[in-house]
Every structure is written in C-alpha cells, then in structure tokens.
Backbone as JSON Lines, residues from 0, in Angstrom:
{"i":0,"aa":"M","n":[-228.42,84.26,125.59],"ca":[-228.21,83.3,126.66],"c":[-226.79,82.75,126.54]}
{"i":1,"aa":"G","n":[-226.22,82.43,127.67],"ca":[-224.87,81.88,127.66],"c":[-224.89,80.37,127.74]}
{"i":2,"aa":"A","n":[-223.74,79.8,127.51],"ca":[-223.59,78.36,127.65],"c":[-223.6,78.01,129.14]}
{"i":3,"aa":"E","n":[-224.18,76.88,129.46],"ca":[-224.34,76.49,130.86],"c":[-223.0,76.37,131.59]}
{"i":4,"aa":"D","n":[-221.97,75.89,130.89],"ca":[-220.69,75.66,131.56],"c":[-219.77,76.87,131.59]}
{"i":5,"aa":"V","n":[-219.87,77.76,130.59],"ca":[-218.93,78.89,130.53],"c":[-219.6,80.26,130.56]}
{"i":6,"aa":"G","n":[-220.91,80.3,130.5],"ca":[-221.61,81.58,130.55],"c":[-221.6,82.29,129.21]}
{"i":7,"aa":"V","n":[-221.8,83.6,129.26],"ca":[-221.89,84.41,128.05],"c":[-220.49,84.8,127.61]}
{"i":8,"aa":"N","n":[-220.26,84.77,126.31],"ca":[-218.97,85.15,125.74],"c":[-218.62,86.58,126.15]}
{"i":9,"aa":"P","n":[-217.38,86.82,126.64],"ca":[-216.98,88.16,127.08],"c":[-217.15,89.23,125.99]}
{"i":10,"aa":"A","n":[-216.91,88.9,124.73],"ca":[-217.09,89.89,123.65],"c":[-218.54,90.31,123.54]}
{"i":11,"aa":"L","n":[-219.46,89.38,123.74],"ca":[-220.89,89.7,123.7],"c":[-221.29,90.55,124.9]}
{"i":12,"aa":"L","n":[-220.73,90.24,126.07],"ca":[-221.03,91.03,127.27],"c":[-220.63,92.5,127.1]}
{"i":13,"aa":"Q","n":[-219.54,92.75,126.39],"ca":[-219.09,94.13,126.16],"c":[-220.1,94.9,125.31]}
{"i":14,"aa":"K","n":[-220.85,94.22,124.48],"ca":[-221.83,94.87,123.61],"c":[-223.21,94.99,124.26]}
{"i":15,"aa":"A","n":[-223.41,94.33,125.37],"ca":[-224.73,94.32,126.02],"c":[-225.02,95.67,126.68]}
{"i":16,"aa":"D","n":[-226.29,96.08,126.63],"ca":[-226.72,97.32,127.28],"c":[-226.87,97.12,128.79]}
{"i":17,"aa":"Q","n":[-227.3,95.92,129.19],"ca":[-227.54,95.64,130.6],"c":[-227.18,94.19,130.91]}
{"i":18,"aa":"R","n":[-226.91,93.94,132.18],"ca":[-226.71,92.57,132.67],"c":[-227.56,92.42,133.92]}
{"i":19,"aa":"F","n":[-227.92,91.2,134.24],"ca":[-228.64,90.95,135.49],"c":[-228.32,89.56,135.98]}
{"i":20,"aa":"V","n":[-228.67,89.32,137.22],"ca":[-228.42,88.04,137.86],"c":[-229.75,87.48,138.35]}
{"i":21,"aa":"I","n":[-229.98,86.21,138.14],"ca":[-231.16,85.54,138.67],"c":[-230.78,85.03,140.06]}
{"i":22,"aa":"P","n":[-231.44,85.5,141.12],"ca":[-231.11,85.05,142.47],"c":[-231.25,83.53,142.59]}
{"i":23,"aa":"Q","n":[-230.31,82.91,143.31],"ca":[-230.34,81.46,143.5],"c":[-230.08,81.14,144.96]}
{"i":24,"aa":"Y","n":[-230.64,80.05,145.41],"ca":[-230.53,79.67,146.81],"c":[-229.86,78.31,146.95]}
{"i":25,"aa":"D","n":[-229.35,78.05,148.13],"ca":[-228.7,76.78,148.47],"c":[-227.46,76.54,147.61]}
{"i":26,"aa":"A","n":[-227.24,75.29,147.24],"ca":[-226.02,74.9,146.54],"c":[-226.08,75.12,145.03]}
{"i":27,"aa":"T","n":[-227.24,75.52,144.51],"ca":[-227.37,75.74,143.07],"c":[-226.51,76.92,142.66]}
{"i":28,"aa":"N","n":[-225.65,76.74,141.65],"ca":[-224.83,77.87,141.22],"c":[-225.07,78.23,139.76]}
{"i":29,"aa":"S","n":[-225.99,77.53,139.1],"ca":[-226.35,77.91,137.74],"c":[-227.67,77.25,137.37]}
{"i":30,"aa":"F","n":[-228.34,77.85,136.39],"ca":[-229.56,77.28,135.85],"c":[-229.29,76.8,134.43]}
{"i":31,"aa":"N","n":[-229.98,75.77,134.02],"ca":[-229.99,75.32,132.65],"c":[-230.49,76.5,131.8]}
{"i":32,"aa":"V","n":[-229.98,76.63,130.57],"ca":[-230.33,77.76,129.73],"c":[-231.83,77.85,129.5]}
{"i":33,"aa":"S","n":[-232.51,76.73,129.31],"ca":[-233.96,76.79,129.08],"c":[-234.7,77.25,130.33]}
{"i":34,"aa":"V","n":[-234.24,76.86,131.5],"ca":[-234.87,77.3,132.75],"c":[-234.63,78.79,132.96]}
{"i":35,"aa":"A","n":[-233.42,79.25,132.73],"ca":[-233.11,80.67,132.87],"c":[-233.95,81.51,131.91]}
{"i":36,"aa":"T","n":[-234.12,81.04,130.68],"ca":[-234.94,81.75,129.71],"c":[-236.38,81.85,130.18]}
{"i":37,"aa":"G","n":[-236.91,80.76,130.71],"ca":[-238.28,80.77,131.24],"c":[-238.45,81.76,132.38]}
{"i":38,"aa":"I","n":[-237.47,81.81,133.27],"ca":[-237.52,82.76,134.39],"c":[-237.51,84.19,133.88]}
{"i":39,"aa":"I","n":[-236.64,84.46,132.92],"ca":[-236.54,85.81,132.36],"c":[-237.84,86.22,131.66]}
{"i":40,"aa":"L","n":[-238.39,85.33,130.85],"ca":[-239.63,85.64,130.15],"c":[-240.79,85.84,131.13]}
{"i":41,"aa":"Y","n":[-240.87,85.0,132.15],"ca":[-241.93,85.15,133.15],"c":[-241.82,86.52,133.84]}
{"i":42,"aa":"E","n":[-240.62,86.88,134.26],"ca":[-240.45,88.16,134.97],"c":[-240.74,89.34,134.05]}
{"i":43,"aa":"T","n":[-240.36,89.24,132.79],"ca":[-240.66,90.31,131.82],"c":[-242.16,90.52,131.71]}
{"i":44,"aa":"L","n":[-242.89,89.42,131.54],"ca":[-244.35,89.53,131.43],"c":[-244.98,90.03,132.73]}
{"i":45,"aa":"R","n":[-244.47,89.58,133.86],"ca":[-244.99,90.02,135.16],"c":[-244.83,91.53,135.31]}
{"i":46,"aa":"Q","n":[-243.66,92.03,134.96],"ca":[-243.41,93.47,135.11],"c":[-244.23,94.3,134.13]}
{"i":47,"aa":"R","n":[-244.6,93.73,133.01],"ca":[-245.43,94.44,132.03],"c":[-246.92,94.3,132.32]}
{"i":48,"aa":"G","n":[-247.26,93.55,133.36],"ca":[-248.64,93.43,133.74],"c":[-249.45,92.47,132.88]}
{"i":49,"aa":"V","n":[-248.77,91.58,132.17],"ca":[-249.46,90.6,131.33],"c":[-249.87,89.43,132.2]}
{"i":50,"aa":"T","n":[-251.14,89.04,132.12],"ca":[-251.61,87.91,132.9],"c":[-252.01,86.78,131.98]}
{"i":51,"aa":"S","n":[-251.94,85.57,132.47],"ca":[-252.33,84.42,131.66],"c":[-253.85,84.31,131.59]}
{"i":52,"aa":"A","n":[-254.32,83.68,130.54],"ca":[-255.76,83.55,130.34],"c":[-256.33,82.4,131.14]}
C-alpha cells in the first residue's frame, strides 16, 4: 500500500508484477490506505467465490 499523500514509492512500483486502480466517483481523488485495503481484500474474496458466514 502507498502513502495517502504520495502514493507508492516509484522503486517499489518498478518491482511490482501488476498495478490496478480503484474506480472513484465525484470529487474523491484518493482513498485512505485502510479503506483501499478493505476494498482490495473484498474484491479478492469476491472473485475467489468466498462468501461470508
């Protein structure tokens, strides 16, 4: 995860296998790191077919 104000360090991005963008609407131009992590984890589980109990 990157820092909220500056994003992910460019050196780390060069080593990454993939990058992605979380779609955002209206005037929001970034998510808090904890919110972004929650969105990523939710989507990962959704795509793997994991359902909550």
